[in-house]
C-alpha positions as CSV (number, residue, x, y, z in Angstrom):
1,M,74.1,-43.5,-47.9
2,D,76.5,-46.5,-46.0
3,D,77.7,-43.6,-44.0
4,L,74.6,-42.8,-42.8
5,I,73.8,-46.4,-42.1
6,E,76.6,-47.0,-40.1
7,A,76.4,-43.8,-37.9
8,L,72.7,-44.9,-37.1
9,A,74.1,-48.7,-36.3
10,R,77.0,-47.3,-34.1
11,R,75.1,-44.3,-32.5
12,N,77.6,-42.0,-33.5
13,G,76.2,-38.5,-33.4
14,E,79.0,-36.6,-34.6
15,A,79.2,-38.9,-37.7
16,L,75.3,-38.5,-38.1
17,R,75.7,-34.7,-37.9
18,T,78.3,-34.8,-40.6
19,C,76.2,-36.6,-43.0
20,A,73.5,-34.1,-42.3
21,R,75.5,-31.1,-42.7
22,R,76.1,-32.5,-46.3
23,R,72.5,-33.4,-47.2
24,L,70.0,-32.6,-44.5
25,A,66.9,-33.2,-46.4
26,G,68.0,-36.5,-47.5
27,V,69.4,-37.6,-44.1
28,L,66.2,-36.8,-42.3
29,R,64.2,-38.3,-45.0
30,S,65.9,-41.8,-44.5
31,V,65.9,-41.5,-40.8
32,T,62.3,-40.9,-40.5
33,G,61.7,-43.5,-43.0
34,R,63.3,-46.0,-40.9
35,L,61.0,-45.3,-38.1
36,Y,58.3,-47.4,-39.8
37,S,60.5,-50.5,-39.9
38,A,59.0,-53.5,-38.2
39,N,62.6,-54.0,-37.2
40,D,63.1,-53.2,-33.9
41,A,66.8,-52.4,-33.9
42,E,66.3,-50.1,-37.1
43,K,63.1,-48.3,-35.4
44,W,65.6,-47.5,-32.4
45,Q,68.0,-46.3,-34.5
46,A,66.1,-43.8,-36.3
47,V,64.4,-42.8,-32.8
48,W,68.2,-41.9,-31.7
49,G,69.0,-40.2,-35.0
50,I,65.8,-38.0,-34.9
51,G,66.8,-37.1,-31.3
52,I,70.4,-36.3,-32.3
53,L,69.3,-34.2,-35.6
54,V,66.6,-32.3,-34.3
55,G,68.1,-31.6,-30.9
56,D,71.0,-29.8,-33.0
57,K,69.1,-26.5,-33.8
58,Q,72.1,-25.2,-36.2
59,L,71.1,-28.2,-38.0
60,V,67.2,-28.4,-37.8
61,S,65.1,-25.2,-37.5
62,G,62.1,-25.0,-35.1
63,E,59.9,-24.7,-38.5
64,R,61.5,-27.9,-39.8
65,A,60.7,-29.5,-36.5
66,V,57.1,-28.5,-36.3
67,D,56.6,-29.9,-40.0
68,L,58.1,-33.3,-38.9
69,L,55.9,-33.3,-35.9
70,R,52.6,-32.4,-37.9
71,R,53.7,-35.2,-40.5
72,F,54.0,-37.4,-37.7
73,F,50.6,-36.7,-36.2
74,W,49.0,-37.1,-39.5
75,A,50.5,-40.5,-39.9
76,L,49.0,-41.5,-36.4
77,N,45.6,-40.4,-38.0
78,D,43.5,-43.5,-39.3
79,E,42.9,-41.6,-42.4
80,S,46.9,-41.5,-43.2
81,G,46.4,-45.2,-44.1
82,A,50.1,-45.5,-42.5
83,V,51.2,-48.1,-40.0
84,P,53.0,-45.9,-37.7
85,Y,55.5,-48.0,-36.2
86,G,58.0,-45.9,-34.4
87,V,56.4,-42.6,-35.0
88,P,55.0,-42.1,-31.6
89,E,58.7,-42.9,-30.2
90,G,59.8,-40.0,-32.8
91,V,57.3,-37.7,-31.6
92,G,58.3,-38.1,-27.8
93,E,62.3,-37.9,-28.7
94,I,61.6,-34.6,-30.7
95,L,59.4,-33.1,-27.9
96,A,62.2,-34.3,-25.3
97,V,64.9,-32.7,-27.4
98,R,62.9,-29.8,-28.2
99,P,60.9,-28.7,-25.2
100,E,59.8,-25.5,-26.3
101,L,57.4,-27.6,-28.8
102,Q,55.6,-29.3,-25.8
103,P,53.0,-26.6,-25.7
104,T,51.9,-27.0,-28.9
105,F,52.2,-30.7,-29.4
106,L,52.4,-32.4,-26.0
107,S,48.4,-32.4,-25.3
108,M,47.9,-33.8,-28.7
109,L,50.4,-36.9,-27.8
110,C,48.8,-37.2,-24.6
111,A,45.1,-37.4,-26.4
112,H,46.4,-40.6,-28.1
113,L,46.0,-42.2,-24.6
114,T,43.3,-40.5,-23.4
115,E,40.6,-40.1,-26.2
116,E,38.8,-43.4,-27.0
117,D,38.2,-42.4,-30.7
118,M,42.2,-41.8,-31.0
119,A,43.2,-44.8,-29.2
120,Q,45.8,-47.3,-30.5
121,T,47.1,-50.8,-29.7
122,G,50.0,-53.2,-29.3
123,P,53.3,-51.8,-30.4
124,I,51.7,-48.0,-31.4
125,E,50.2,-48.2,-28.0
126,R,53.6,-48.8,-26.3
127,G,55.1,-46.5,-28.6
128,L,52.8,-43.7,-27.0
129,I,53.7,-44.9,-23.7
130,W,57.3,-44.9,-24.1
131,A,56.9,-41.4,-25.8
132,L,55.5,-40.1,-22.8
133,G,58.0,-41.3,-20.3
134,R,60.6,-40.0,-22.7
135,V,59.2,-36.6,-22.3
136,G,58.9,-37.3,-18.7
137,P,57.7,-34.7,-16.0
138,P,56.1,-32.4,-17.9
139,V,53.5,-34.8,-18.8
140,A,52.1,-34.6,-15.5
141,D,51.7,-30.8,-15.6
142,C,50.1,-31.0,-19.2
143,A,47.7,-34.0,-18.7
144,P,47.1,-35.7,-15.5
145,G,44.7,-37.8,-17.1
146,A,47.1,-39.3,-19.7
147,V,49.4,-40.3,-16.3
148,E,46.3,-42.0,-14.5
149,V,46.1,-44.1,-17.8
150,V,49.7,-45.2,-17.8
151,Q,49.4,-45.9,-14.1
152,S,46.6,-48.0,-14.9
153,L,48.5,-49.7,-17.9
154,A,51.2,-50.4,-15.5
155,G,49.2,-52.4,-13.3
156,S,46.8,-54.2,-15.3
157,H,47.2,-54.4,-19.0
158,P,47.4,-57.9,-20.1
159,D,50.6,-57.7,-22.2
160,P,53.7,-57.9,-19.8
161,E,55.7,-55.8,-22.3
162,T,53.0,-53.0,-22.0
163,R,52.9,-53.2,-18.4
164,A,56.8,-52.9,-18.0
165,T,57.0,-50.0,-20.6
166,A,54.1,-48.1,-18.6
167,A,56.0,-48.9,-15.5
168,W,59.2,-47.5,-16.8
169,A,57.4,-44.4,-18.2
170,L,55.5,-43.8,-15.0
171,A,59.0,-43.7,-13.2
172,R,60.2,-41.2,-15.4
173,I,56.9,-38.7,-15.3
174,R,56.8,-38.8,-11.8
175,P,60.3,-39.6,-10.4
176,T,61.0,-40.1,-6.8
177,A,64.0,-39.1,-4.4
178,D,65.2,-42.6,-4.2
179,T,64.6,-43.0,-8.2
180,D,68.0,-44.3,-9.8
181,P,68.2,-42.0,-13.0
182,A,70.4,-44.9,-14.5
183,E,67.6,-47.6,-14.1
184,L,65.3,-45.4,-16.2
185,G,67.7,-45.0,-19.1
186,G,65.5,-47.0,-21.7
187,I,63.9,-50.4,-22.0
188,A,66.3,-53.1,-22.6
189,D,69.1,-50.9,-23.4
190,Q,67.3,-50.3,-27.0
191,G,65.8,-46.9,-26.8
192,P,67.4,-43.6,-27.8
193,M,68.5,-43.2,-23.8
194,S,70.6,-46.0,-24.2
195,P,74.5,-45.4,-23.0
196,R,75.5,-47.0,-26.3
197,G,74.9,-43.8,-28.0
198,T,77.5,-41.3,-28.4
199,G,76.8,-37.6,-28.8
């Protein structure tokens, strides 16, 4: 377990894959469990780790990736009883590294911002916004209404952190010719797009 924690803390992708080759189910369980952490550093390590693991099709099959997404969406459901810190970010990361799953799941992710009965607040809302930014331009094709919501949040949300996250997401969803990709890596150098991560 120490080797897994160290691989996540150092964002060492090869070390993480090595752990997963020895005990995939246990590593996935540990990494996804850390998504629910109230500790921001642990949460972002988990989001990064999910991207490394699920992005490797030799390690994580399409069937297992779909199962993870279904469990994450259940956690976002009020009936689950979970407090899904980090879960939206996990969904966004999987959809970014496994774009073949977007046709099935991206509209469901967008609905959490556009459907009133699925709306979230606080850190979960920010996580949803971040997830859409992580997926990027496909969001505009899938759900223009979600882009409008993100744009509105970027301009008028009362929480400055949420406004900043929405502005970041909007720039990734609708990049312009003069957009500097380096500036869109991650928020406060903490997300999975942080240059501190190694493949």
